[in-house]
DOFIBA-651256 format. One record per residue (C-alpha): residue number from 1; residue in one letter; y negated, z, x negated. Coordinates in Angstrom, 3 decimals. Example, Ala and Ser with C-alpha at 12.3 -4.5 7.8 and 13.67 -1.06 7.14 Angstrom:
# DOFIBA-651256
+-----+--------+----------+----------+----------+
: num : residu :        Y :        Z :        X :
+-----+--------+----------+----------+----------+
:   1 :      a :    4.500 :    7.800 :  -12.300 :
:   2 :      s :    1.060 :    7.140 :  -13.670 :
+-----+--------+----------+----------+----------+
# end
This chain:
# DOFIBA-651256
+-----+--------+----------+----------+----------+
: num : residu :        Y :        Z :        X :
+-----+--------+----------+----------+----------+
:   1 :      x :   -5.682 :  -23.608 :  -63.825 :
:   2 :      x :   -9.199 :  -22.174 :  -63.815 :
:   3 :      x :  -10.049 :  -18.458 :  -63.802 :
:   4 :      x :  -10.596 :  -18.204 :  -60.036 :
:   5 :      x :   -7.274 :  -19.865 :  -59.288 :
:   6 :      x :   -5.511 :  -17.567 :  -61.751 :
:   7 :      x :   -7.137 :  -14.469 :  -60.200 :
:   8 :      x :   -6.131 :  -15.658 :  -56.707 :
:   9 :      x :   -2.548 :  -16.074 :  -57.893 :
:  10 :      x :   -2.477 :  -12.561 :  -59.375 :
:  11 :      x :   -4.025 :  -10.971 :  -56.270 :
:  12 :      x :   -1.611 :  -12.830 :  -53.997 :
:  13 :      x :    1.251 :  -11.268 :  -55.948 :
:  14 :      x :   -0.329 :   -7.791 :  -55.670 :
:  15 :      x :   -0.922 :   -7.680 :  -51.915 :
:  16 :      x :    1.527 :   -7.366 :  -49.062 :
:  17 :      x :    1.929 :  -10.032 :  -46.385 :
:  18 :      x :   -0.388 :   -8.229 :  -43.941 :
:  19 :      x :   -3.318 :   -8.757 :  -46.344 :
:  20 :      x :   -5.012 :  -11.976 :  -47.365 :
:  21 :      x :   -7.646 :  -13.253 :  -49.772 :
:  22 :      x :  -10.952 :  -14.236 :  -48.195 :
:  23 :      x :  -12.783 :  -15.262 :  -51.358 :
:  24 :      x :  -12.696 :  -15.051 :  -55.129 :
:  25 :      x :  -15.871 :  -15.741 :  -57.086 :
:  26 :      x :  -16.981 :  -15.338 :  -60.650 :
:  27 :      x :  -20.431 :  -15.281 :  -62.120 :
:  28 :      x :  -21.865 :  -14.130 :  -65.362 :
:  29 :      x :  -25.023 :  -13.638 :  -67.320 :
:  30 :      x :  -25.977 :  -11.916 :  -70.525 :
:  31 :      x :  -22.440 :  -11.922 :  -71.893 :
:  32 :      x :  -21.076 :  -10.005 :  -68.909 :
:  33 :      x :  -18.879 :  -11.731 :  -66.370 :
:  34 :      x :  -18.514 :  -10.490 :  -62.788 :
:  35 :      x :  -15.400 :  -11.162 :  -60.734 :
:  36 :      x :  -15.651 :  -10.519 :  -56.995 :
:  37 :      x :  -12.541 :  -10.495 :  -54.820 :
:  38 :      x :  -12.800 :  -10.138 :  -51.043 :
:  39 :      x :   -9.581 :   -9.228 :  -49.256 :
:  40 :      x :   -8.851 :   -8.399 :  -45.650 :
:  41 :      x :   -5.899 :   -7.509 :  -43.481 :
:  42 :      x :   -4.610 :   -8.354 :  -40.046 :
:  43 :      x :   -5.467 :   -4.769 :  -39.086 :
:  44 :      x :   -8.343 :   -4.327 :  -41.525 :
:  45 :      x :   -8.116 :   -2.885 :  -45.018 :
:  46 :      x :   -8.828 :    0.555 :  -46.417 :
:  47 :      x :  -11.002 :    1.433 :  -49.371 :
:  48 :      x :   -7.896 :    2.970 :  -50.956 :
:  49 :      x :   -6.086 :   -0.374 :  -50.775 :
:  50 :      x :   -9.077 :   -2.168 :  -52.330 :
:  51 :      x :   -9.155 :    0.417 :  -55.146 :
:  52 :      x :   -5.415 :   -0.023 :  -55.757 :
:  53 :      x :   -5.758 :   -3.816 :  -55.966 :
:  54 :      x :   -8.775 :   -3.428 :  -58.250 :
:  55 :      x :   -6.873 :   -1.192 :  -60.697 :
:  56 :      x :   -3.834 :   -3.456 :  -60.799 :
:  57 :      x :   -5.913 :   -6.635 :  -61.051 :
:  58 :      x :   -8.053 :   -5.182 :  -63.861 :
:  59 :      x :   -4.900 :   -4.290 :  -65.780 :
:  60 :      x :   -3.486 :   -7.796 :  -65.315 :
:  61 :      x :   -6.725 :   -9.476 :  -66.423 :
:  62 :      x :   -6.665 :   -7.424 :  -69.628 :
:  63 :      x :   -2.918 :   -7.786 :  -70.175 :
:  64 :      x :   -3.082 :  -11.587 :  -69.792 :
:  65 :      x :   -6.380 :  -11.753 :  -71.737 :
:  66 :      x :   -7.992 :  -13.910 :  -69.064 :
:  67 :      x :  -11.511 :  -12.803 :  -70.008 :
:  68 :      x :  -12.441 :  -12.257 :  -73.642 :
:  69 :      x :  -15.570 :  -10.188 :  -73.022 :
:  70 :      x :  -16.677 :   -7.196 :  -70.975 :
:  71 :      x :  -16.426 :   -7.886 :  -67.272 :
:  72 :      x :  -17.248 :   -6.287 :  -63.951 :
:  73 :      x :  -14.550 :   -6.349 :  -61.295 :
:  74 :      x :  -15.412 :   -5.796 :  -57.655 :
:  75 :      x :  -12.658 :   -5.757 :  -55.011 :
:  76 :      x :  -13.739 :   -5.124 :  -51.432 :
:  77 :      x :  -13.447 :   -6.282 :  -47.858 :
:  78 :      x :  -15.903 :   -8.812 :  -46.460 :
:  79 :      x :  -18.968 :   -7.157 :  -44.967 :
:  80 :      x :  -19.500 :   -6.962 :  -41.233 :
:  81 :      x :  -22.034 :   -9.780 :  -41.499 :
:  82 :      x :  -19.693 :  -12.115 :  -43.402 :
:  83 :      x :  -18.770 :  -15.266 :  -41.492 :
:  84 :      x :  -15.198 :  -15.770 :  -40.327 :
:  85 :      x :  -13.365 :  -18.306 :  -42.494 :
:  86 :      x :   -9.665 :  -18.124 :  -41.684 :
:  87 :      x :   -7.487 :  -18.275 :  -38.589 :
:  88 :      x :   -6.218 :  -14.770 :  -39.375 :
:  89 :      x :   -9.785 :  -13.434 :  -39.242 :
:  90 :      x :  -10.365 :  -15.041 :  -35.847 :
:  91 :      x :   -7.102 :  -13.609 :  -34.488 :
:  92 :      x :   -7.987 :  -10.064 :  -35.508 :
:  93 :      x :  -11.348 :  -10.387 :  -33.718 :
:  94 :      x :  -10.031 :  -11.405 :  -30.282 :
:  95 :      x :  -11.951 :   -9.409 :  -27.700 :
:  96 :      x :  -15.063 :   -9.074 :  -29.866 :
:  97 :      x :  -18.385 :  -10.768 :  -29.310 :
:  98 :      x :  -19.178 :  -13.709 :  -31.616 :
:  99 :      x :  -22.024 :  -16.043 :  -32.415 :
: 100 :      x :  -20.762 :  -19.558 :  -33.085 :
: 101 :      x :  -23.086 :  -22.023 :  -34.793 :
: 102 :      x :  -21.993 :  -25.564 :  -34.097 :
: 103 :      x :  -22.245 :  -28.620 :  -36.340 :
: 104 :      x :  -24.766 :  -30.164 :  -33.903 :
: 105 :      x :  -27.223 :  -27.261 :  -34.606 :
: 106 :      x :  -26.558 :  -25.581 :  -31.210 :
: 107 :      x :  -25.032 :  -22.129 :  -30.965 :
: 108 :      x :  -23.052 :  -20.150 :  -28.418 :
: 109 :      x :  -22.486 :  -16.433 :  -28.048 :
: 110 :      x :  -19.630 :  -14.880 :  -26.200 :
: 111 :      x :  -16.402 :  -12.938 :  -26.284 :
: 112 :      x :  -13.526 :  -14.423 :  -28.265 :
: 113 :      x :  -10.697 :  -14.872 :  -25.751 :
: 114 :      x :   -8.131 :  -16.807 :  -27.777 :
: 115 :      x :   -7.346 :  -18.731 :  -30.937 :
: 116 :      x :   -4.923 :  -21.520 :  -31.815 :
: 117 :      x :   -4.457 :  -23.780 :  -34.832 :
: 118 :      x :   -7.172 :  -26.209 :  -33.704 :
: 119 :      x :   -9.756 :  -24.253 :  -31.739 :
: 120 :      x :  -11.098 :  -21.023 :  -30.354 :
: 121 :      x :  -11.803 :  -20.094 :  -26.745 :
: 122 :      x :  -14.813 :  -17.936 :  -25.980 :
: 123 :      x :  -16.228 :  -16.647 :  -22.741 :
: 124 :      x :  -19.676 :  -18.038 :  -23.472 :
: 125 :      x :  -22.832 :  -16.384 :  -22.188 :
: 126 :      x :  -25.006 :  -19.123 :  -20.732 :
: 127 :      x :  -28.509 :  -18.841 :  -19.290 :
: 128 :      x :  -28.959 :  -19.234 :  -15.527 :
: 129 :      x :  -31.280 :  -22.085 :  -14.591 :
: 130 :      x :  -32.920 :  -22.150 :  -11.157 :
: 131 :      x :  -33.403 :  -25.259 :   -8.962 :
: 132 :      x :  -36.683 :  -26.051 :  -10.691 :
: 133 :      x :  -34.989 :  -26.153 :  -14.094 :
: 134 :      x :  -36.531 :  -22.882 :  -15.213 :
: 135 :      x :  -34.404 :  -20.438 :  -17.217 :
: 136 :      x :  -34.208 :  -17.138 :  -15.371 :
: 137 :      x :  -34.852 :  -14.161 :  -17.651 :
: 138 :      x :  -32.163 :  -11.490 :  -17.907 :
: 139 :      x :  -29.686 :  -13.609 :  -15.911 :
: 140 :      x :  -26.534 :  -14.899 :  -17.556 :
: 141 :      x :  -23.452 :  -16.688 :  -16.379 :
: 142 :      x :  -20.146 :  -16.797 :  -18.197 :
: 143 :      x :  -18.027 :  -19.857 :  -18.846 :
: 144 :      x :  -14.769 :  -20.126 :  -20.736 :
: 145 :      x :  -15.406 :  -22.674 :  -23.484 :
: 146 :      x :  -12.986 :  -24.180 :  -26.001 :
: 147 :      x :  -14.524 :  -25.027 :  -29.375 :
: 148 :      x :  -12.578 :  -27.093 :  -31.925 :
: 149 :      x :  -12.738 :  -25.721 :  -35.485 :
: 150 :      x :  -14.084 :  -29.069 :  -36.732 :
: 151 :      x :  -17.192 :  -28.544 :  -34.545 :
: 152 :      x :  -17.926 :  -25.062 :  -35.955 :
: 153 :      x :  -20.374 :  -24.623 :  -38.817 :
: 154 :      x :  -20.313 :  -20.803 :  -38.935 :
: 155 :      x :  -18.933 :  -17.947 :  -36.859 :
: 156 :      x :  -20.134 :  -14.351 :  -37.122 :
: 157 :      x :  -19.085 :  -11.201 :  -35.334 :
: 158 :      x :  -21.942 :   -9.661 :  -33.353 :
: 159 :      x :  -22.115 :   -5.990 :  -34.233 :
: 160 :      x :  -22.819 :   -3.772 :  -31.243 :
: 161 :      x :  -23.951 :   -0.157 :  -31.515 :
: 162 :      x :  -23.492 :    0.806 :  -27.874 :
+-----+--------+----------+----------+----------+
# end
């Protein structure tokens, strides 16, 4: 078992069922290794919870002697601009506006209406085209669109400040 897998196993044992691991990565240079753990929760995650996991994980890494040099440990939640990766992340963002980049290079924006094991449903914002085929500025129409996960390259939450 490699270091990342071992760290994932430890973190999984430290967190409650409502939380989940988004990513574990390790990098290092100059004799100093950096471990980054991103965790999230069905209802978000607090900085206090991240700090608690960080303390416990750091202790376990040292206790099990997983890293034999100085290391940097960073435990946090994914940033607002991080793409959605897991079904649980999609479910917690129902009702929010998303940008979905498709495998065919097209993209759709709209409100996430639902999620199942195979796909998402968004109320997509589509441009209005007049009879002459010209896109009408500032006019949008909405269409409920189902997108299979295997057609999605990347999904991001659109942050709104209004």
